[in-house]
N, C-alpha and C positions, 0 to 999 in steps of 0.2 A: 656638613659633610665635605671632605676633601674632594676636589674635582679631579678625576683621573686624567692623566696626560700620558703622552708617549715617552716623556723624558724621565719620569720618576715612578716608583711603585706606589700603589694606593695603600699598601700595608706598612709603609714607612713614613714617619713624621719628618718634617723638614729638619729637625735636629738629629735625625738618624735613628730615633728610638722606634720600637715596634708599635704598630697600630693594629689592633685586633679588628678583624672584619666580621661583621654580623649581617650576613645576607638575610634579606627578608624572604618570608615564605611566598610561594607562588603556586597557582593552580593552572592547569592547561593539559592539552593532550600529550605533549611531550613529557611533562612532569609525571603524569600518570603512567606513561609507558616506562619511564626511567625507574619509577618505584616498583613497577611489576618486574622489570628486569633485575633490579637490585634484590628484590625479595627472592626471585628465583635463584640467583647466583649465591645468596647467603644460604638458602635451603640446600643447594648442591654441596657447598662447602661443608655444612654440618652433617649432611646425610652420607656422603661418600665413605667415610670410615665405618659406617653402620651396615652398608649394603653388602652382603656376602656374594661373591662370584667365585664358583669353583672352590668353595672352602675358605677363601680369604677375602678381606675387604676389597671393595671395587678398586681403591687406589691404596696400595700398601707398600711403602719403601722400606723394606726390612734391611736396614743397613747392617744390623748385627749378624744376620745369616747371609748377607750378600745376595738377597733375592728381592726382585722388584716386580710387583704385581700391578697390572693395568687392565681393568675390565676383563679378567680372566686370562690375559696374556702374562706369562711369567718369564721374566728375564733374569738370567744369572749374570755374574759379573763379566763372563766372557761375551755376553750378548749386548753389553752396553754401547757397542759401536752403533747399534740401531738407534740409540738415543740421539746420536748426532743428527740423523735425518729428522727425527721428531722435533728437537729443539730448534734446529735451523729452519724447519718448515714452519713452525709456529711464529718464529721471528719474521720470516719472509711474508707469511700471511698478514702480519701486522703491517708491514710495509705496504702490501698490496691494498689493504683496506684504507690506509692512510692516503695512498694516491687517489683512491676513489672518493673517500668520505672524510678526509681530514682527521682530526683528533676524536673520531667517534669512540675509539677505545678509552680514551681518558675520561670522557664525560659519562660513559654508559657502563663499562665493564671492568675498568681498572679496579683491582681490589682495594687500593688506597681510597679511591673516590667512593666505592660502594660502602666501605666501613665508615668513612667520615660522614657522608651525606645521609645515609640510610640507617645509621645506628647512633653514632655519637651526637650528631646535630639534632636528631629527632629527640634524644634524651635531653639535651640542652634546651630545645624549644618547649618540652613538656614541663621542665622545672623553672626555667628563667623566663619563659614567655616569648613573645615575638621580637623582631629585631629592635624595635624602639624600646621595649621593656629591658632587653639585654643591655643595650647601650646605657640606658638610664641606671641600671643595677651596677654596671661597671664603674660609672662615675660617681655613684653614691658612697657616702662614708660608711665605714664598717659599722654594722649593727647586728642585733641578734638574728633578725630575718635574713640578712645577707650571708652571715656565717652559716646559718642553717642550710640555705640553698646551696652554698658553695661545698659544704661537707657532703650533702646528699648527692649533688651532681658528680663531684669528683669521686665519691665512694662508688657510685654506679659505673663511672669510667674505669676505675681500677677493677671492679668485678667483671665488666664486659672484657676488658683487656686480658685478664686471667683466663676467662672462658675461651676466647679466641686462641690464646697461647696453648691451652690444653688440647683444643681441637687440632691445632697444627701439629703438636707432638704425637697425637694419635695416628697421624699418617705415617709415622716411623716406628711406632711400638705396638699399634692396634689399640682399639678401645678396651678390650679385655685386659691387656697388659697395663694400660694406663690406669684402669680402675684398681688393679692390684697395687700399683705404685702409690696411688692416692691413699689407700688404706694403711700403708706402712709409714714409718717415720722418714723424713727427708734424708737422713743420714744413710739409709739403706739404698737410695737411689739419688745420690748426690749430684751426678751429672745431669740427670733428667730434671731434677729440682732446679738446678742452676740455669738450665736452658729456659724453662718456663719462667723463672724469675726475671731473667734478662729480657725475654720476649714481652712479658707483661709491663716491665718498665719502659721498654722501647715503644711499645704500642701506646701506653698512657701518655708518655711525652709527646709522641707524634700527634695524637689526635686531641689532646687536651691543650697543647700549647703551640707546637710547631705548625700543624694544620696545613693551610694552603701554601706555606713556604716551601714544603717539599716539592710541590708541583712547579713552583716558580724558580726555586734556586737549585735543588738537587736533581730532580728528574731530567735526564738528557733528552727524553723523547720529544719535548717541545722544541728543542734546539735543532732537531732533525727535520722539522717541518719544511724548512726552506729547500732541503734536498729531496724530500719525499713527495711534496705537492707541486702542482703547477696551477695555471690560471683556470683550468677546467676541473680542478678538484672541488668537491662539494664541501663547503664550510659554512659557518654561520657568519652572516655579514649584514650590513646596514645599507639599504637602498638610498644613497645620497640624492640621486636624481629626483626621487620622490619625496624625500624627507626634508630637504633643504629648500629655501632657508627655514630654519626651525624657529618656533616661538609659540606663544600662548595661542590657544584655540581661537580663531577668528582674526588674529592680528597678522597672519602671514599666509603665504600660499603653500608653504611646506606642510607635509602631513605630520611631522614630528612636532609635538607641543613642548618639548624639553621638559618633560615631567621627571626625568631621571629614574624612572622605574626600572629601566634595564640596568642601570648602575646599582640600584638598591638590592637587586636580587642576585647579582653576580657573585659567586663564591670566591673569586680571586680579586674582586674589586676594580675590574677594568670598565672602560666605557666602550662598548662594541662599536659606537659610532666613530671611534677614531681609527677603524679599520682592523684588519687581522693583526693579532698580537700574540706574542709568545705565551702570555699568561692564559689565553683562552683555552679552556678544556673541552669545548664543544658540547656543554651540558644542555643547551637549548633553554635555559631558564629565562634569558632575556627574550627569546622568541615568544614564549608563553606570556610573559609580562607585557610585551609590546602588543601582542594580539588581543590581550584583555582590554588594554586602553583603547585600541582602535575599535574593538567591538562596542565599547561604551560610547564612543564618539560617532558611532555609525559610519565608520570609514572602512575601506578595504583592509584586511589583515595582510600580513607578509611584508611590513616595512622592515622588520628584522626577521630574517629567514634563513633556512638552509638553501644555499645556492652557491654557484661558483663565481669567481671574480668576473669572468666573461658574462655570466648570466646577470649579475648585478648591474653590469654596464649596458644591459639590453641585448646581448648577443645570445648565441645558441651554445649550450654546454655540450661538449663532445665526450661521450663516455668511451668510445673506441678511438684511441689515439696511440701513437708509438709507445709511449710509457706503459699504458695498460696492456697492450699487445705483448710487449716484452715481459712484463710482470706475470701475465697469464701463462705464457710459454714456460717461464722459469718455475711457476708454481705447479704446473702440470708435470713438469720434469721431476720436481721434487716429490710430488705425490707418487709418481711412478717408481722413483728410487726407493721411497719408503715401503711401497707395496712389495717390491722385489725383495728388499731387505727383510721384511716380515716373513716372507716365505722361506727364508734361510734359517729361521729359528726353529729348533727342534726340541722335543721334550727330552731328548737324550743328548748328553754331551760327553764326549770321550776324548782323552789325550794321553799320550805316552811320551815320556821324557827320560833321558839317560840319568841314572842316579848319580849323586854327588860322589866324587872320587875319581880314580883312574878310568880312562875310557874303556879299557878291557883288562882282563887278568889272564895270566897263563899259569897253570898249575897242573902237574902230572900229564903234560902234553894235551892239555884241554884249554881252548880259548873260550873265555866266559865274558859275556856282556850283560849288564843288569839295567833294567828299565823300570820305571814306575808308571803303572797304568792307573789312570784316574777316571772314574765314571760318575757322572752327575745325573740324577733322576730328578727332573723338574716337574714330575706329575704329583698329584695329591694323594697317590697311593703307592704302596711298595711295588717294586718291580724286580724281576729276576733276569739276569743277563748271561749270555753265553759268549765267551771270548775265544777267538781263533786267529791264527796267523794267516796273513794274505800276502802272497808274493812268491818269487822263484827262490825257494829255500833249498840250499844244497843238501845232498844226501848226508846223513849223519847228524843233522841239526836237531838238537833236543831242546824243547821248551818246557820249563818248570814254572807253574803258576797259572796255567790256562786249563787245567784238567778239571776244575770244579766250577759249578755255576756261581755267580756273584749276586748276592742279595743286597739290594740298595733300598733303604727306607724312603718314604715319601718325602719329597723335597730335600733329599739328603744326597750325600756323596760317599763313595768308598774308594780306597786305593789298594792296588794289588801289586805285588813285586813279580816281575817277569824276568826270569833268568834264561838266557839263551846260551847253550853250550855247543861247541863244535870241535872235534878233533883237530889238533894243530896241523896234522899232515893233510887234512881235507880243506884247510883254509888256503885259498890261492889269492883272493883279493876281497875287498869289502863289498858287501851286497846290501840291498835295501829290502825292508819288510814293513808291513803295517799290521795293526791289530784291528780286527773287525769285531764290534760289539753289537749283539743282537738281543732284542727283547724276546724272551721265549714265548711270551703269551700274545703279544701284538704283532710281532714280526718286524717292526721297524728296526733299523740298524744304522750304524755310523762307523765309518772307518777313520782311524786316527791319521795323523800326519806320518810321513815316512820316517822310519827308524833305520839308521845305518849300522850294520854290524861291523865292527872294527876288530883288527888283530894285528899281530906282528908282521913285518915284511918278510915274505917267504925267503927272500934272499939272505936274511940275517939269521936263519935258523942255526942253532949250535951245531947240528950234525951235518950241515951242508958245507962243502969246501968253499972257502972265501976266495973269490977272484977279484982283486982290487980293480982291474981295468973294467970288468963288467959292472962292478958296484958303482964305480964313478960314472960310467956311461949312463 
């Protein structure tokens, strides 16, 4: 086995060709917890499209209808500004966790790691055997047994990839709609079929061949560690003061017997004894492997452990420090902003805009303004709304289009034309109005933005005498 160094990647041969990593299986408390976490995350991923909340899946990104459902909260396109706080909050939470616990996200909850370690590699171990058997099979000449195992393994990889892709699509079309698509020919839903085919191919390529190269080469998160962590961040490290000098049991004073077990189980092929490295995803496989060896040698565990750089040097790790105080303050501010933004979301959405064309019309000594009122019902049941004008309307103003109640279906929207008419002799200057939309059964209401009634300059009326000086002034 190639000895990992800080100068070269373990997954690359000296001639630059790809070297596939076959991590050995390991048992221990962290491995057990990771598998439980992985199983829980997979269960959540599979179950969310099936769980109904207020008549819709728990998470349903209905792009076609421009409705986005999150645990009973429905967002229309106009509400997507709230998503800014949600997305930035999740990103900042990741930074906050990194400052405290290093790459805990990568090794425990990253979807790529969850699928690779808890699905695809489990299939590979089941068919090809342990790490030694897999390396032996890789180097063996092609035979009927090798071809059979390769076809079975890659067939299952394609099947699992297609299953993951279909579940992903169900987040956007719902399980019911997905099932209807699957019963029909691909030509009827060519876009959806193309998306699933592309995702299946991408997943198969990533998890059957590219694998850990995504974490090492493409993922930018590992490269952000130097900016997000400090000497007090909890990471996986090797206690050099206790482990060195390393050597065979009984031949040296160091606790490390140089068995390379930590290297054999590493999914990215690094040697944790070389210190913190970009390739480390914090999975703790090396911790369980080393603890197992120390237990067999009847030595204290923790030679490789979760600890800070300061802690590995014998110091005291500080959880409360300027970085974490600042991150905590910013995280609480973000939570407060998101909570406030959530309160601004209403089941009723109304807007009024001037219709396309001239800003106003004059006919038969009547000034006419035309607006389009749009009402969105984000409830899961039909609603009836009453529309009325709000504001200081001059005498003689006539509104056409507000005399009847507006019926809006569940999760639907309706548009209504509003025509405001005013005798030209009564128009002295522009004025502002609003439309108030009220749910007749529940009583909740919303007022649109200000509409401005426009008309001709009274000084330019045809029947008024023209005074050039006054006009220019």
